[in-house]
C-alpha positions as CSV (number, residue, x, y, z in Angstrom):
1,M,0.0,0.0,0.0
2,T,1.3,3.4,-1.0
3,W,0.4,6.6,0.8
4,G,0.1,10.0,-0.8
5,I,0.9,12.9,1.6
6,V,-0.5,16.3,0.8
7,P,0.8,19.1,3.0
8,A,-2.1,21.6,3.0
9,A,-1.7,23.5,6.2
10,G,-0.2,26.7,4.7
11,A,-2.0,30.0,4.8
12,G,-1.5,30.8,1.1
13,T,-0.6,34.4,1.7
14,R,0.6,34.8,-1.9
15,I,-2.9,34.5,-3.3
16,Q,-5.0,35.8,-0.5
17,P,-7.6,37.2,0.1
18,L,-9.9,34.2,-0.6
19,A,-13.1,33.2,1.2
20,F,-11.8,29.6,1.4
21,S,-8.7,27.5,1.7
22,K,-6.3,28.0,-1.2
23,E,-6.3,24.3,-1.9
24,L,-9.9,24.6,-3.1
25,L,-9.2,27.3,-5.7
26,P,-11.0,26.3,-8.9
27,V,-8.5,25.5,-11.7
28,G,-9.7,23.6,-14.7
29,S,-12.6,21.2,-14.9
30,R,-13.5,17.5,-15.3
31,R,-16.4,15.3,-16.3
32,D,-18.3,13.7,-13.5
33,G,-19.9,10.2,-13.6
34,G,-22.8,11.6,-15.6
35,G,-20.7,13.4,-18.1
36,V,-21.4,16.8,-16.7
37,E,-18.6,19.3,-16.6
38,R,-17.6,20.4,-13.1
39,P,-15.0,22.8,-11.7
40,R,-11.9,21.1,-10.2
41,A,-10.3,22.4,-7.0
42,I,-6.5,22.7,-7.4
43,C,-5.9,20.0,-4.8
44,E,-7.7,17.5,-6.9
45,H,-5.0,17.6,-9.5
46,I,-2.3,16.3,-7.1
47,V,-4.7,13.7,-5.7
48,D,-5.4,12.4,-9.2
49,R,-1.7,12.3,-10.0
50,M,-0.9,10.4,-6.8
51,I,-3.5,7.8,-7.6
52,L,-2.0,7.4,-11.1
53,G,1.3,7.0,-9.4
54,G,0.1,4.1,-7.3
55,A,-1.2,5.7,-4.1
56,S,-4.1,3.8,-2.6
57,R,-4.4,6.0,0.5
58,I,-4.2,9.8,0.8
59,C,-3.3,11.9,3.9
60,F,-4.0,15.6,3.9
61,V,-2.1,17.6,6.5
62,I,-4.3,20.6,7.3
63,G,-4.5,23.5,9.7
64,P,-7.2,23.7,12.4
65,D,-9.0,26.3,10.3
66,K,-9.3,24.3,7.1
67,S,-12.4,22.2,7.8
68,D,-13.7,23.3,4.3
69,I,-11.2,20.9,2.8
70,I,-12.8,18.1,4.7
71,Q,-16.2,19.2,3.7
72,Y,-15.2,19.3,0.0
73,L,-13.2,16.1,-0.2
74,G,-15.0,14.1,2.5
75,A,-13.8,10.6,3.3
76,G,-12.1,10.2,-0.1
77,T,-12.6,9.2,-3.7
78,P,-13.7,5.9,-5.3
79,A,-10.0,5.3,-6.0
80,A,-8.5,6.1,-2.6
81,P,-9.8,7.0,0.9
82,I,-8.5,10.2,2.5
83,A,-7.3,10.7,6.1
84,Y,-6.7,14.0,7.7
85,V,-3.9,15.0,10.2
86,V,-3.9,18.4,11.9
87,Q,-0.8,20.6,12.1
88,Q,-1.8,22.9,14.9
89,Q,0.7,25.7,14.1
90,P,2.4,26.4,10.7
91,G,5.9,24.9,11.0
92,G,7.1,24.6,7.4
93,L,7.0,21.8,4.8
94,C,9.1,19.3,6.8
95,D,6.9,19.5,9.9
96,A,3.8,19.1,7.8
97,V,5.1,16.0,6.0
98,F,6.3,14.3,9.2
99,R,2.8,14.7,10.7
100,A,1.7,11.8,8.5
101,L,4.3,9.4,9.8
102,P,2.1,7.7,12.5
103,L,-0.1,6.4,9.7
104,L,2.7,4.7,7.7
105,A,4.2,1.3,8.2
106,P,8.0,1.2,7.7
107,D,7.8,-0.9,4.6
108,Q,5.2,1.3,2.9
109,P,6.2,3.8,0.1
110,A,5.0,7.4,0.4
111,I,4.5,10.0,-2.2
112,V,4.7,13.7,-1.2
113,G,3.2,16.3,-3.5
114,L,2.2,19.9,-3.2
115,P,-1.6,20.8,-3.4
116,D,-1.1,24.1,-5.3
117,T,0.7,22.8,-8.3
118,I,-0.2,21.4,-11.7
119,W,2.2,19.5,-13.8
120,F,2.4,17.0,-16.7
121,P,2.6,14.2,-17.6
122,E,0.0,13.2,-15.2
123,D,1.3,9.7,-14.7
124,A,5.0,10.7,-14.1
125,L,4.9,9.5,-10.5
126,A,4.4,5.9,-11.8
127,R,8.0,6.0,-13.0
128,L,9.5,6.5,-9.5
129,P,10.7,3.4,-7.6
130,D,9.4,2.5,-4.2
131,D,12.7,1.7,-2.5
132,Q,14.7,5.0,-2.6
133,L,14.3,8.7,-2.2
134,T,13.6,10.0,-5.7
135,F,12.6,13.5,-6.7
136,L,10.3,14.0,-9.7
137,C,12.0,16.8,-11.6
138,F,10.7,19.5,-14.0
139,P,12.5,22.0,-16.2
140,V,11.5,25.6,-15.5
141,D,12.5,29.0,-16.8
142,E,13.0,30.6,-13.3
143,P,14.5,27.9,-11.0
144,Q,15.5,30.6,-8.5
145,H,12.0,30.6,-7.2
146,F,12.0,26.9,-6.4
147,D,14.2,24.1,-5.1
148,A,16.7,23.3,-7.8
149,V,18.0,19.8,-8.0
150,V,21.7,19.4,-8.8
151,A,22.4,15.8,-9.8
152,E,25.1,13.8,-11.6
153,G,24.3,10.6,-13.4
154,G,20.8,10.7,-11.8
155,R,22.2,10.9,-8.2
156,V,21.4,14.1,-6.3
157,R,24.4,16.1,-5.1
158,E,22.5,19.1,-3.7
159,I,19.1,20.8,-3.4
160,Q,19.6,24.5,-3.9
161,V,16.7,26.2,-2.1
162,K,15.6,29.4,-3.8
163,Q,19.1,30.5,-4.6
164,P,19.5,33.5,-6.9
165,A,21.6,31.7,-9.5
166,P,21.0,27.9,-9.1
167,A,23.3,25.5,-11.0
168,S,20.3,23.6,-12.5
169,R,17.1,24.6,-14.2
170,W,15.5,21.3,-12.9
171,I,13.3,21.6,-9.8
172,W,11.5,19.0,-7.8
173,G,7.7,19.0,-7.9
174,A,7.1,15.8,-5.9
175,F,9.1,12.9,-4.4
176,K,8.7,9.3,-3.4
177,L,10.5,7.3,-0.7
178,P,10.0,4.4,1.7
179,A,8.4,5.3,5.1
180,R,11.4,4.0,6.9
181,M,13.5,6.6,5.1
182,L,11.1,9.3,5.9
183,A,11.4,8.3,9.5
184,E,15.2,8.6,9.3
185,L,14.8,12.1,7.9
186,H,12.5,12.9,10.7
187,E,15.1,11.8,13.3
188,L,17.6,14.1,11.7
189,W,15.1,16.9,11.6
190,R,14.5,16.6,15.3
191,E,18.2,17.0,16.2
192,P,19.1,20.1,18.2
193,G,19.7,23.1,15.9
194,R,17.7,21.7,13.0
195,G,13.9,21.8,12.6
196,D,14.4,22.7,8.9
197,P,11.4,24.4,7.3
198,Y,12.6,23.4,3.9
199,F,12.9,19.8,2.8
200,G,15.8,20.7,0.5
201,T,18.1,21.8,3.4
202,L,17.2,18.7,5.4
203,V,18.0,16.4,2.5
204,N,21.4,18.2,2.0
205,A,22.3,17.4,5.6
206,W,21.2,13.8,5.1
207,L,23.3,13.5,1.9
208,A,26.3,14.9,3.8
209,R,25.9,11.9,6.2
210,G,25.9,9.3,3.5
211,G,22.3,9.3,2.4
212,R,21.4,8.8,-1.2
213,A,18.7,10.5,-3.3
214,Y,18.0,10.4,-7.0
215,A,16.5,12.6,-9.7
216,A,13.9,11.4,-12.2
217,Y,13.7,13.7,-15.1
218,A,10.2,12.6,-16.1
219,G,8.5,15.9,-15.7
220,E,7.7,18.1,-18.7
221,T,5.6,21.1,-17.5
222,Y,5.2,22.6,-14.0
223,V,3.1,25.5,-12.7
224,D,2.9,26.8,-9.2
225,V,-0.6,28.0,-8.7
226,G,0.1,29.7,-5.4
227,T,0.2,33.2,-7.0
228,L,-2.3,35.0,-9.2
229,R,0.2,34.8,-12.1
230,G,0.5,31.1,-11.5
231,W,-3.3,30.6,-11.5
232,R,-3.5,32.4,-14.9
233,D,-0.7,30.2,-16.2
234,A,-2.4,27.1,-15.0
235,A,-5.7,28.1,-16.6
236,R,-3.9,28.6,-20.0
237,L,-2.1,25.3,-19.6
238,L,-5.3,23.4,-19.1
239,D,-7.3,25.3,-21.7
240,G,-8.0,23.1,-24.7
241,R,-7.0,19.9,-23.1
242,A,-9.5,17.0,-23.1
243,L,-11.5,17.1,-19.9
244,P,-10.7,14.1,-17.8
245,A,-13.0,11.7,-16.0
246,S,-10.8,12.1,-13.0
247,P,-9.8,9.0,-11.0
248,G,-10.6,11.1,-8.0
249,A,-14.0,12.1,-9.2
250,R,-16.7,11.8,-6.6
């Protein structure tokens, strides 16, 4: 059984004000079971991609004020049930992801993906192995706004977090790893002086201690929908594509 972990506790300050959680921002549409076109919340895109990547369970990590996500998604989709874990206080991406650890058995793979992104191809996660930390990478024009992945022969050497002049134009958009490896990263994160808010800096420390991570250059197009510009880019990207009968459709 593979878990999909969706960190959705952030306030979304870059695209506020909204009258709802940013993860429910309508982006694109789909056909429901009766063939009727319906709007899609941005978070549905990552859920669908995780399911295509092999996830059979989804965990949303939410803040205490995000009950609208539970109301919208309910207990899950026909393809995968959804569990919810509460992050009481915003503590960065690492803290959010690690909140899901009590749900995972050590031998279970986990996929981590961001709820305010849209990327293609939709089935790219299916190409990532279960037994190692692998970043799904995408080429972008402005990598300085993201976490750039510097790799050699497919092996990650460094994650450059929002650096002004990164050495790579490939960024990570999602990653997959065994739960036991996620637990190892959690132990490192808990060490005095750490508590990294960014996953990239934590991985760099893990690599320095002999850990291994890999880059999968399977991504083609990536849009961060966390800004108004990104929302417009995503709308243009999806315009004209065939409407899916989403695997997550309710």
